[in-house]
N, CA, C and O of each residue as an XYZ file, in Angstrom:
156
protein
N     106.207    109.965     98.527
C     105.148    108.983     98.457
C     103.844    109.713     98.174
O     103.554    110.745     98.780
N     103.076    109.179     97.265
C     101.783    109.766     96.937
C     100.708    109.080     97.780
O     100.494    107.874     97.664
N     100.040    109.854     98.623
C      98.971    109.317     99.455
C      97.653    109.927     99.037
O      97.603    111.027     98.487
N      96.593    109.199     99.304
C      95.283    109.769     99.056
C      95.095    110.956     99.990
O      95.573    110.951    101.124
N      94.391    111.974     99.499
C      94.235    113.229    100.238
C      93.653    113.013    101.631
O      94.155    113.596    102.592
N      92.621    112.201    101.772
C      91.993    111.983    103.080
C      92.976    111.383    104.080
O      93.021    111.800    105.237
N      93.755    110.413    103.637
C      94.723    109.777    104.530
C      95.796    110.776    104.944
O      96.194    110.829    106.108
N      96.254    111.557    103.991
C      97.268    112.570    104.280
C      96.738    113.595    105.278
O      97.455    113.984    106.200
N      95.498    114.035    105.107
C      94.874    114.981    106.042
C      94.748    114.370    107.435
O      94.985    115.043    108.438
N      94.373    113.092    107.490
C      94.228    112.403    108.766
C      95.556    112.343    109.513
O      95.607    112.617    110.712
N      96.623    111.989    108.815
C      97.949    111.932    109.433
C      98.378    113.314    109.902
O      98.963    113.449    110.977
N      98.098    114.327    109.117
C      98.436    115.701    109.494
C      97.724    116.086    110.798
O      98.330    116.702    111.675
N      96.440    115.725    110.927
C      95.691    116.024    112.154
C      96.284    115.295    113.361
O      96.413    115.874    114.440
N      96.641    114.037    113.175
C      97.267    113.303    114.275
C      98.540    114.005    114.736
O      98.774    114.146    115.937
N      99.353    114.441    113.797
C     100.594    115.137    114.141
C     100.322    116.463    114.836
O     101.001    116.799    115.806
N      99.349    117.214    114.360
C      99.024    118.512    114.958
C      98.571    118.372    116.408
O      98.809    119.257    117.229
N      97.915    117.251    116.716
C      97.393    117.032    118.069
C      98.297    116.122    118.900
O      97.903    115.641    119.962
N      99.517    115.892    118.400
C     100.540    115.115    119.115
C     100.033    113.731    119.526
O     100.281    113.278    120.644
N      99.330    113.074    118.624
C      98.809    111.728    118.862
C      99.856    110.711    118.414
O     100.389    110.798    117.308
N     100.142    109.751    119.286
C     101.035    108.655    118.907
C     100.267    107.697    118.006
O      99.120    107.358    118.296
N     100.885    107.262    116.927
C     100.229    106.340    116.005
C     101.278    105.517    115.279
O     102.465    105.843    115.292
N     100.824    104.457    114.654
C     101.700    103.600    113.866
C     100.991    103.290    112.553
O      99.825    102.897    112.552
N     101.682    103.465    111.453
C     101.129    103.149    110.139
C     101.576    101.736    109.775
O     102.767    101.427    109.816
N     100.619    100.881    109.421
C     100.925     99.489    109.086
C     100.301     99.135    107.745
O      99.530     99.914    107.183
N     100.631     97.979    107.247
C     100.002     97.488    106.026
C     100.573     98.132    104.775
O     101.747     98.497    104.712
N      99.710     98.259    103.789
C     100.115     98.757    102.480
C     100.702    100.154    102.501
O     101.650    100.442    101.771
N     100.142    101.032    103.338
C     100.670    102.396    103.410
C     102.088    102.403    103.984
O     102.941    103.158    103.519
N     102.336    101.578    104.979
C     103.681    101.497    105.549
C     104.664    100.936    104.525
O     105.783    101.433    104.393
N     104.244     99.907    103.807
C     105.111     99.336    102.775
C     105.405    100.357    101.680
O     106.541    100.476    101.221
N     104.378    101.088    101.267
C     104.562    102.096    100.221
C     105.521    103.189    100.685
O     106.337    103.678     99.904
N     105.420    103.571    101.956
C     106.305    104.607    102.488
C     107.763    104.182    102.374
O     108.631    104.997    102.064
N     108.026    102.909    102.625
C     109.391    102.391    102.562
C     109.729    101.818    101.186
O     110.768    101.183    101.003
N     108.840    102.051    100.226
C     109.024    101.611     98.845
C     109.248    100.100     98.737
O     110.105     99.639     97.983
N     108.468     99.347     99.500
C     108.530     97.889     99.473
C     107.293     97.378     98.753
O     106.171     97.771     99.075
N     107.496     96.518     97.795
C     106.381     95.946     97.053
C     105.633     94.950     97.931
O     106.246     94.185     98.675
N     104.312     94.962     97.841
C     103.510     94.046     98.665
C     102.775     93.037     97.786
O     101.566     92.846     97.923
N     103.511     92.397     96.888
C     102.918     91.411     95.986
C     102.615     90.141     96.776
O     103.486     89.598     97.455
N     101.379     89.678     96.679
C     101.001     88.423     97.331
C     100.531     87.442     96.271
O     100.032     87.845     95.220
N     100.686     86.189     96.540
C     100.300     85.153     95.586
C      99.214     84.305     96.163
O      98.748     83.371     95.511
């Protein structure tokens, strides 16, 4: 998955500091390769 650099850096920092987190929305859908087309 291609993420913007800032978001990728942010997630890396959370992991380094053992922070629990949940990714939701468009980034979560993109990670699972699910299209988020809305009408």
